[in-house]
All heavy atoms as an XYZ file, in Angstrom:
668
protein
N     -21.334    149.260     -1.668
C     -19.979    149.207     -1.166
C     -20.024    149.271      0.359
O     -20.678    150.137      0.940
C     -19.173    150.378     -1.733
C     -17.764    150.408     -1.263
S     -16.739    151.523     -2.224
C     -16.720    152.929     -1.172
N     -19.317    148.394      0.993
C     -19.246    148.349      2.450
C     -18.046    149.160      2.906
O     -16.937    148.989      2.397
C     -19.125    146.892      2.949
C     -18.947    146.849      4.446
C     -20.333    146.090      2.516
N     -18.274    150.040      3.852
C     -17.188    150.866      4.373
C     -16.507    150.137      5.524
O     -17.157    149.662      6.449
C     -17.745    152.192      4.855
C     -16.673    153.145      5.257
C     -17.254    154.495      5.537
N     -16.162    155.394      5.806
C     -16.165    156.659      5.530
N     -17.209    157.202      4.985
N     -15.131    157.403      5.801
N     -15.197    150.063      5.456
C     -14.410    149.414      6.505
C     -14.428    150.314      7.745
O     -14.228    151.528      7.634
C     -12.959    149.194      6.028
C     -12.105    148.586      7.121
C     -12.942    148.325      4.783
N     -14.667    149.737      8.922
C     -14.660    150.556     10.147
C     -13.307    151.233     10.356
O     -12.264    150.675     10.023
C     -14.926    149.541     11.263
C     -15.539    148.369     10.591
C     -14.982    148.335      9.198
N     -13.350    152.437     10.891
C     -12.124    153.176     11.153
C     -11.419    152.621     12.381
O     -12.056    152.163     13.324
C     -12.438    154.652     11.380
C     -13.052    155.390     10.199
C     -13.440    156.794     10.618
C     -12.104    155.420      9.023
N     -10.118    152.695     12.351
C      -9.321    152.293     13.504
C      -9.374    153.408     14.554
O      -9.695    154.562     14.224
C      -7.858    152.053     13.107
O      -7.291    153.305     12.699
C      -7.738    151.022     11.986
N      -9.030    153.094     15.784
C      -8.960    154.158     16.803
C      -7.994    155.283     16.398
O      -8.268    156.453     16.661
C      -8.465    153.420     18.050
C      -8.933    152.013     17.857
C      -8.823    151.768     16.373
N      -6.907    154.931     15.756
C      -5.938    155.944     15.313
C      -6.552    156.861     14.264
O      -6.315    158.073     14.278
C      -4.671    155.278     14.756
C      -3.857    154.550     15.797
C      -4.406    153.152     16.131
O      -5.217    152.594     15.357
O      -4.024    152.628     17.187
N      -7.342    156.306     13.343
C      -7.994    157.123     12.324
C      -9.022    158.059     12.954
O      -9.152    159.221     12.555
C      -8.651    156.238     11.270
C      -7.644    155.518     10.395
C      -8.259    154.434      9.536
O      -9.221    153.763      9.986
O      -7.767    154.251      8.408
N      -9.717    157.574     13.952
C     -10.684    158.428     14.668
C      -9.964    159.558     15.404
O     -10.411    160.705     15.384
C     -11.506    157.601     15.642
C     -12.476    156.677     14.949
C     -13.424    156.042     15.961
N     -14.249    155.050     15.321
C     -15.333    155.325     14.595
N     -15.689    156.566     14.411
N     -16.032    154.356     14.043
N      -8.843    159.240     16.038
C      -8.064    160.264     16.745
C      -7.527    161.306     15.770
O      -7.516    162.501     16.078
C      -6.932    159.628     17.532
C      -7.411    158.833     18.727
C      -6.313    158.010     19.372
O      -5.191    157.925     18.861
N      -6.624    157.386     20.492
N      -7.096    160.858     14.608
C      -6.611    161.783     13.585
C      -7.728    162.735     13.171
O      -7.518    163.935     13.024
C      -6.077    161.012     12.379
C      -5.475    161.918     11.315
C      -4.964    161.130     10.127
N      -6.064    160.389      9.529
C      -5.962    159.168      9.016
N      -4.815    158.531      9.034
N      -7.005    158.573      8.488
N      -8.939    162.214     13.006
C     -10.079    163.049     12.662
C     -10.396    164.060     13.751
O     -10.754    165.215     13.463
N     -10.245    163.648     15.008
C     -10.476    164.567     16.126
C      -9.426    165.671     16.146
O      -9.741    166.835     16.402
C     -10.486    163.801     17.442
C     -11.711    162.917     17.593
C     -11.632    161.961     18.773
O     -10.645    162.023     19.543
O     -12.555    161.146     18.911
N      -8.158    165.319     15.870
C      -7.095    166.334     15.805
C      -7.368    167.313     14.678
O      -7.191    168.526     14.831
C      -5.724    165.679     15.616
C      -5.199    164.986     16.858
C      -3.731    164.594     16.716
N      -3.457    163.698     15.613
C      -3.496    162.365     15.680
N      -3.820    161.778     16.814
N      -3.218    161.623     14.637
N      -7.802    166.797     13.541
C      -8.101    167.652     12.390
C      -9.242    168.615     12.732
O      -9.161    169.813     12.463
C      -8.464    166.782     11.180
C      -8.794    167.580      9.960
C      -7.847    168.382      9.357
C     -10.062    167.517      9.409
C      -8.152    169.120      8.225
C     -10.372    168.245      8.279
C      -9.425    169.048      7.686
N     -10.297    168.100     13.348
C     -11.423    168.941     13.732
C     -11.020    170.031     14.706
O     -11.440    171.182     14.585
N     -10.188    169.667     15.685
C      -9.720    170.647     16.671
C      -8.899    171.745     15.998
O      -9.029    172.928     16.334
C      -8.901    169.958     17.756
N      -8.074    171.364     15.039
C      -7.265    172.342     14.315
C      -8.151    173.296     13.528
O      -7.927    174.510     13.517
C      -6.275    171.634     13.393
C      -5.346    172.532     12.590
C      -4.480    173.369     13.520
C      -4.482    171.691     11.680
N      -9.191    172.770     12.879
C     -10.104    173.633     12.137
C     -10.841    174.595     13.065
O     -10.983    175.784     12.747
C     -11.118    172.805     11.349
C     -10.580    172.005     10.164
C     -11.719    171.279      9.472
C      -9.835    172.896      9.183
N     -11.303    174.093     14.199
C     -11.993    174.963     15.161
C     -11.068    176.088     15.617
O     -11.480    177.245     15.711
C     -12.461    174.167     16.384
C     -13.765    173.460     16.187
C     -14.336    172.928     17.490
N     -13.410    172.148     18.283
C     -13.143    170.858     18.112
N     -13.742    170.184     17.142
N     -12.295    170.233     18.883
N      -9.824    175.735     15.903
C      -8.846    176.731     16.349
C      -8.602    177.758     15.238
O      -8.561    178.962     15.499
C      -7.548    176.043     16.739
C      -6.474    176.989     17.223
C      -5.190    176.244     17.567
O      -5.027    175.066     17.273
N      -4.278    176.938     18.204
N      -8.437    177.300     14.009
C      -8.166    178.201     12.888
C      -9.375    179.087     12.576
O      -9.221    180.228     12.147
C      -7.780    177.391     11.647
N     -10.571    178.572     12.802
C     -11.797    179.334     12.533
C     -11.918    180.502     13.495
O     -12.429    181.565     13.141
C     -13.005    178.405     12.638
C     -14.312    179.056     12.296
C     -15.415    178.053     12.079
N     -15.650    177.135     13.173
C     -16.402    177.399     14.239
N     -16.990    178.566     14.375
N     -16.578    176.482     15.179
N     -11.410    180.337     14.712
C     -11.427    181.419     15.695
C     -12.827    181.929     15.963
O     -13.732    181.152     16.258
N     -13.012    183.245     15.827
C     -14.298    183.881     16.104
C     -15.256    183.851     14.910
O     -16.401    184.273     15.041
C     -14.090    185.340     16.530
C     -13.388    185.454     17.870
O     -13.469    184.505     18.665
O     -12.753    186.492     18.115
N     -14.776    183.380     13.777
C     -15.658    183.329     12.596
C     -16.732    182.281     12.824
O     -16.481    181.222     13.410
C     -14.862    182.961     11.342
C     -13.857    184.031     10.953
C     -12.993    183.603      9.798
N     -13.754    183.477      8.561
C     -13.221    183.059      7.417
N     -11.949    182.723      7.358
N     -13.964    182.972      6.347
N     -17.923    182.564     12.348
C     -19.011    181.605     12.543
C     -18.816    180.395     11.636
O     -18.226    180.483     10.555
C     -20.369    182.251     12.256
O     -20.610    182.322     10.875
N     -19.332    179.285     12.105
C     -19.274    178.054     11.331
C     -19.994    178.234      9.991
O     -19.519    177.773      8.954
C     -19.901    176.916     12.137
C     -19.741    175.555     11.525
S     -20.445    174.270     12.551
C     -19.277    174.241     13.888
N     -21.108    178.928     10.003
C     -21.892    179.159      8.786
C     -21.087    179.973      7.777
O     -21.051    179.641      6.588
C     -23.229    179.856      9.124
C     -23.967    180.281      7.866
C     -24.100    178.935      9.975
N     -20.410    181.033      8.236
C     -19.615    181.875      7.341
C     -18.455    181.104      6.720
O     -18.198    181.202      5.519
C     -19.077    183.104      8.076
C     -20.158    184.115      8.409
O     -21.255    184.048      7.816
O     -19.905    184.968      9.281
N     -17.753    180.336      7.542
C     -16.608    179.563      7.038
C     -17.073    178.493      6.065
O     -16.493    178.322      4.996
C     -15.798    178.954      8.206
C     -14.764    177.960      7.699
C     -15.132    180.057      9.014
N     -18.132    177.792      6.416
C     -18.655    176.743      5.530
C     -19.080    177.333      4.191
O     -18.749    176.784      3.130
C     -19.821    176.027      6.204
N     -19.794    178.444      4.223
C     -20.248    179.071      2.977
C     -19.064    179.507      2.121
O     -19.056    179.303      0.900
C     -21.155    180.259      3.290
N     -18.058    180.096      2.755
C     -16.875    180.547      2.011
C     -16.126    179.370      1.387
O     -15.524    179.501      0.318
C     -15.944    181.334      2.932
N     -16.168    178.213      2.044
C     -15.480    177.022      1.536
C     -16.348    176.224      0.561
O     -15.859    175.292     -0.074
C     -15.058    176.124      2.698
N     -17.619    176.562      0.481
C     -18.503    175.839     -0.431
C     -18.972    174.500      0.109
O     -19.274    173.585     -0.657
N     -19.024    174.380      1.431
C     -19.540    173.163      2.065
C     -20.685    173.559      2.988
O     -20.838    174.733      3.330
C     -18.453    172.393      2.857
C     -17.299    171.988      1.956
C     -17.940    173.201      4.026
N     -21.470    172.600      3.388
C     -22.570    172.918      4.289
C     -22.048    173.107      5.714
O     -21.011    172.552      6.094
C     -23.620    171.805      4.270
O     -23.140    170.654      4.925
N     -22.781    173.891      6.487
C     -22.418    174.081      7.885
C     -22.481    172.748      8.621
O     -21.674    172.489      9.515
C     -23.347    175.108      8.540
N     -23.415    171.880      8.227
C     -23.522    170.554      8.854
C     -22.262    169.723      8.586
O     -21.761    169.036      9.474
C     -24.765    169.827      8.345
C     -24.932    168.435      8.892
C     -25.215    168.382     10.398
O     -25.471    169.428     11.016
O     -25.155    167.272     10.959
N     -21.744    169.798      7.377
C     -20.508    169.076      7.054
C     -19.358    169.585      7.907
O     -18.611    168.797      8.496
C     -20.169    169.223      5.562
O     -21.194    168.577      4.801
C     -18.816    168.614      5.223
N     -19.230    170.908      8.001
C     -18.155    171.478      8.819
C     -18.333    171.086     10.274
O     -17.359    170.736     10.960
C     -18.116    173.000      8.671
C     -17.029    173.718      9.469
C     -15.646    173.150      9.192
C     -17.087    175.210      9.193
N     -19.556    171.106     10.775
C     -19.814    170.721     12.161
C     -19.387    169.273     12.411
O     -18.737    168.963     13.407
C     -21.293    170.900     12.512
C     -21.602    170.635     13.981
C     -23.079    170.794     14.284
N     -23.891    169.768     13.640
C     -23.973    168.498     14.046
N     -23.292    168.092     15.090
N     -24.727    167.644     13.407
N     -19.724    168.388     11.479
C     -19.347    166.978     11.627
C     -17.829    166.804     11.609
O     -17.282    166.006     12.369
C     -19.989    166.130     10.531
C     -21.465    165.913     10.731
C     -22.030    165.077      9.607
C     -23.516    164.834      9.787
N     -24.069    164.061      8.653
N     -17.151    167.545     10.753
C     -15.694    167.452     10.685
C     -15.078    167.983     11.980
O     -14.199    167.347     12.573
C     -15.141    168.208      9.462
C     -15.608    167.527      8.168
C     -13.613    168.279      9.512
C     -15.344    168.351      6.923
N     -15.547    169.148     12.432
C     -14.980    169.756     13.635
C     -15.206    168.916     14.884
O     -14.389    168.944     15.798
C     -15.561    171.160     13.850
C     -14.973    172.196     12.920
C     -15.380    173.603     13.295
O     -16.150    173.788     14.275
O     -14.928    174.534     12.619
N     -16.304    168.177     14.931
C     -16.595    167.363     16.114
C     -16.046    165.945     16.005
O     -16.212    165.145     16.924
C     -18.113    167.298     16.376
O     -18.760    166.726     15.237
C     -18.685    168.670     16.678
N     -15.418    165.621     14.871
C     -14.848    164.296     14.691
C     -15.838    163.257     14.215
O     -15.490    162.083     14.093
N     -17.079    163.661     13.938
C     -18.083    162.704     13.460
C     -17.867    162.342     11.986
O     -18.418    161.356     11.516
C     -19.490    163.261     13.662
C     -19.882    163.242     15.132
C     -21.314    163.648     15.376
N     -22.261    162.990     14.510
C     -23.249    163.623     13.864
N     -23.413    164.919     13.996
N     -24.079    162.954     13.101
N     -17.087    163.157     11.273
C     -16.708    162.856      9.892
C     -15.179    162.908      9.836
O     -14.594    163.877      9.373
C     -17.333    163.863      8.923
N     -14.525    161.858     10.338
C     -13.074    161.900     10.497
C     -12.278    161.743      9.206
O     -11.064    161.933      9.211
C     -12.787    160.740     11.451
C     -13.904    159.785     11.232
C     -15.100    160.635     10.889
N     -12.938    161.412      8.106
C     -12.212    161.244      6.834
C     -12.902    162.040      5.726
O     -13.434    161.464      4.770
C     -12.124    159.759      6.440
O     -13.451    159.225      6.343
C     -11.324    158.958      7.459
N     -12.874    163.378      5.810
C     -13.528    164.177      4.775
C     -12.808    164.045      3.440
O     -11.620    163.707      3.383
C     -13.440    165.602      5.310
C     -12.284    165.593      6.250
C     -12.242    164.204      6.828
N     -13.532    164.335      2.374
C     -12.973    164.271      1.026
C     -11.847    165.290      0.867
O     -11.853    166.360      1.495
C     -14.070    164.547     -0.002
N     -10.898    164.967      0.009
C      -9.746    165.845     -0.203
C     -10.168    167.253     -0.592
O      -9.645    168.237     -0.072
C      -8.814    165.271     -1.286
C      -7.743    166.235     -1.680
C      -6.643    166.426     -0.857
C      -7.842    166.987     -2.833
C      -5.660    167.343     -1.192
C      -6.863    167.909     -3.175
C      -5.766    168.083     -2.360
N     -11.109    167.388     -1.516
C     -11.489    168.718     -1.979
C     -12.201    169.510     -0.884
O     -12.121    170.736     -0.852
C     -12.303    168.635     -3.266
C     -11.447    168.216     -4.421
C     -11.533    166.932     -4.926
C     -10.507    169.070     -4.968
C     -10.714    166.525     -5.978
C      -9.680    168.678     -6.017
C      -9.787    167.400     -6.523
N     -12.853    168.840      0.040
C     -13.436    169.511      1.198
C     -12.321    170.042      2.089
O     -12.350    171.190      2.529
C     -14.347    168.546      1.981
O     -15.410    168.117      1.127
C     -14.909    169.203      3.231
N     -11.328    169.213      2.338
C     -10.178    169.627      3.143
C      -9.459    170.794      2.472
O      -9.123    171.790      3.121
C      -9.202    168.449      3.372
C      -7.919    168.912      4.047
C      -9.876    167.356      4.175
N      -9.236    170.690      1.171
C      -8.535    171.752      0.436
C      -9.316    173.062      0.491
O      -8.729    174.135      0.689
C      -8.303    171.325     -1.005
N     -10.629    173.008      0.333
C     -11.449    174.216      0.369
C     -11.428    174.851      1.758
O     -11.325    176.080      1.891
C     -12.881    173.889     -0.046
N     -11.517    174.033      2.791
C     -11.459    174.567      4.149
C     -10.083    175.156      4.448
O      -9.977    176.224      5.066
C     -11.816    173.476      5.164
C     -13.288    173.070      5.174
C     -13.476    171.786      5.982
C     -14.159    174.189      5.722
N      -9.039    174.476      4.018
C      -7.680    174.986      4.230
C      -7.517    176.346      3.554
O      -6.979    177.286      4.157
C      -6.653    173.992      3.689
N      -7.992    176.466      2.339
C      -7.885    177.735      1.609
C      -8.667    178.835      2.333
O      -8.156    179.937      2.533
C      -8.400    177.560      0.179
C      -8.396    178.830     -0.598
N      -7.246    179.404     -1.082
C      -9.415    179.655     -0.960
C      -7.548    180.529     -1.708
N      -8.869    180.695     -1.646
N      -9.886    178.523      2.733
C     -10.736    179.494      3.418
C     -10.126    179.951      4.736
O     -10.215    181.122      5.100
C     -12.141    178.897      3.664
O     -12.721    178.589      2.391
C     -13.036    179.851      4.418
N      -9.490    179.033      5.450
C      -8.908    179.345      6.755
C      -7.437    179.743      6.668
O      -6.776    179.925      7.685
C      -9.081    178.141      7.697
C     -10.531    177.803      8.024
C     -10.620    176.463      8.743
C     -11.175    178.913      8.843
N      -6.935    179.861      5.436
C      -5.541    180.246      5.198
C      -4.572    179.297      5.893
O      -3.628    179.714      6.562
C      -5.296    181.688      5.637
C      -4.035    182.274      5.016
O      -3.635    181.817      3.925
O      -3.440    183.179      5.626
N      -4.843    177.996      5.738
C      -3.984    176.953      6.288
C      -3.297    176.209      5.151
O      -3.906    175.929      4.134
C      -4.812    175.939      7.096
C      -5.461    176.427      8.373
C      -6.412    175.366      8.904
C      -4.402    176.740      9.407
N      -2.065    175.868      5.350
C      -1.324    175.069      4.388
C      -1.741    173.599      4.508
O      -1.911    173.086      5.624
C       0.173    175.203      4.671
O       0.896    174.142      4.125
N      -1.884    172.929      3.380
C      -2.181    171.495      3.429
C      -1.044    170.728      4.093
O      -1.287    169.729      4.776
C      -2.453    170.958      2.026
C      -3.775    171.402      1.402
C      -3.863    170.927     -0.042
C      -4.955    170.908      2.205
N       0.178    171.204      3.927
C       1.319    170.565      4.598
C       1.194    170.684      6.115
O       1.465    169.730      6.846
C       2.642    171.186      4.146
C       2.997    170.841      2.718
O       2.508    169.809      2.207
O       3.764    171.609      2.097
N       0.771    171.843      6.584
C       0.593    172.047      8.023
C      -0.520    171.145      8.535
O      -0.385    170.508      9.589
C       0.280    173.533      8.323
C      -0.200    173.719      9.752
C       1.499    174.390      8.052
N      -1.615    171.053      7.793
C      -2.717    170.179      8.197
C      -2.267    168.728      8.269
O      -2.585    168.022      9.226
C      -3.889    170.300      7.225
C      -4.716    171.568      7.327
C      -5.750    171.609      6.206
C      -5.382    171.655      8.681
N      -1.537    168.284      7.263
C      -1.077    166.890      7.247
C      -0.157    166.612      8.434
O      -0.285    165.583      9.103
C      -0.365    166.587      5.931
N       0.756    167.527      8.713
C       1.672    167.335      9.838
C       0.919    167.348     11.162
O       1.214    166.552     12.060
C       2.743    168.427      9.831
N      -0.064    168.218     11.281
C      -0.822    168.327     12.526
C      -1.674    167.096     12.785
O      -1.970    166.780     13.934
C      -1.702    169.575     12.489
N      -2.049    166.414     11.729
C      -2.923    165.255     11.890
C      -2.153    163.939     11.921
O      -2.751    162.870     11.986
C      -3.964    165.238     10.778
S      -5.084    166.643     10.900
N      -0.842    164.025     11.875
C      -0.026    162.815     11.940
C      -0.200    162.142     13.299
O      -0.583    162.775     14.275
C       1.446    163.168     11.715
N       0.090    160.868     13.363
C      -0.087    160.103     14.604
C       0.715    160.652     15.763
O       0.320    160.515     16.912
C       0.276    158.633     14.380
C      -0.787    157.883     13.625
C      -0.505    156.402     13.579
O      -0.060    155.852     14.596
O      -0.742    155.804     12.523
N       1.859    161.296     15.492
C       2.700    161.775     16.584
C       2.471    163.255     16.880
O       3.280    163.891     17.534
C       4.180    161.516     16.289
C       4.676    162.281     15.074
O       3.838    162.781     14.295
O       5.896    162.370     14.910
N       1.340    163.806     16.447
C       1.028    165.207     16.724
C       0.115    165.296     17.930
O      -0.689    164.417     18.192
C       0.357    165.844     15.511
N       0.249    166.398     18.668
C      -0.680    166.604     19.781
C      -1.898    167.367     19.273
O      -1.996    167.718     18.117
C       0.011    167.303     20.950
C       0.428    168.736     20.636
O      -0.060    169.310     19.651
O       1.251    169.283     21.400
N      -2.832    167.657     20.123
C      -4.099    168.274     19.727
C      -3.942    169.723     19.284
O      -4.848    170.271     18.671
C      -5.126    168.182     20.852
S      -5.679    166.489     21.107
N      -2.831    170.371     19.575
C      -2.624    171.740     19.132
C      -1.995    171.788     17.751
O      -1.738    172.853     17.226
C      -1.702    172.492     20.103
C      -2.375    172.744     21.426
O      -3.615    172.851     21.454
O      -1.663    172.822     22.444
N      -1.742    170.617     17.160
C      -1.194    170.571     15.822
C       0.307    170.597     15.757
O       0.873    170.668     14.685
N       0.972    170.545     16.911
C       2.432    170.536     16.912
C       2.895    169.090     16.964
O       2.335    168.279     17.689
C       2.972    171.296     18.108
C       2.632    172.770     18.088
C       3.210    173.424     19.323
N       2.695    172.802     20.524
C       1.824    173.375     21.344
N       1.358    174.544     21.083
N       1.423    172.753     22.431
N       3.938    168.789     16.214
C       4.509    167.436     16.287
C       5.154    167.265     17.649
O       5.845    168.148     18.140
C       5.520    167.229     15.172
N       4.911    166.138     18.252
C       5.501    165.866     19.565
C       6.899    165.327     19.370
O       7.182    164.563     18.454
C       4.629    164.855     20.328
C       3.290    165.439     20.659
S       2.099    164.375     21.490
C       2.913    162.945     21.993
N       7.791    165.711     20.238
C       9.181    165.239     20.126
C       9.271    163.787     20.564
O       8.511    163.320     21.400
C      10.103    166.122     20.964
O       9.685    166.112     22.295
N      10.224    163.097     19.995
C      10.390    161.671     20.300
C      11.142    161.446     21.574
O      11.824    162.237     22.093
C      11.111    160.999     19.151
């Protein structure tokens, strides 16, 4: 199966998502958060740095649960009109 290249907007969305996870992780180590979510630290590192901008749903759900984030909040924060702090920008 050939993977379609991501658009610049999809890459930016992945970067916003990674920034939100880093912010939510706070002082907790990447290894601790990854282990609690049942993913590898390498996977979390790739997501946080934007190198894996389209993680699987269950990975996102596990990280959201571990970091006590709502999936609705994550979706809104990663929308095209959101800034890097996860707040929707006004029109």
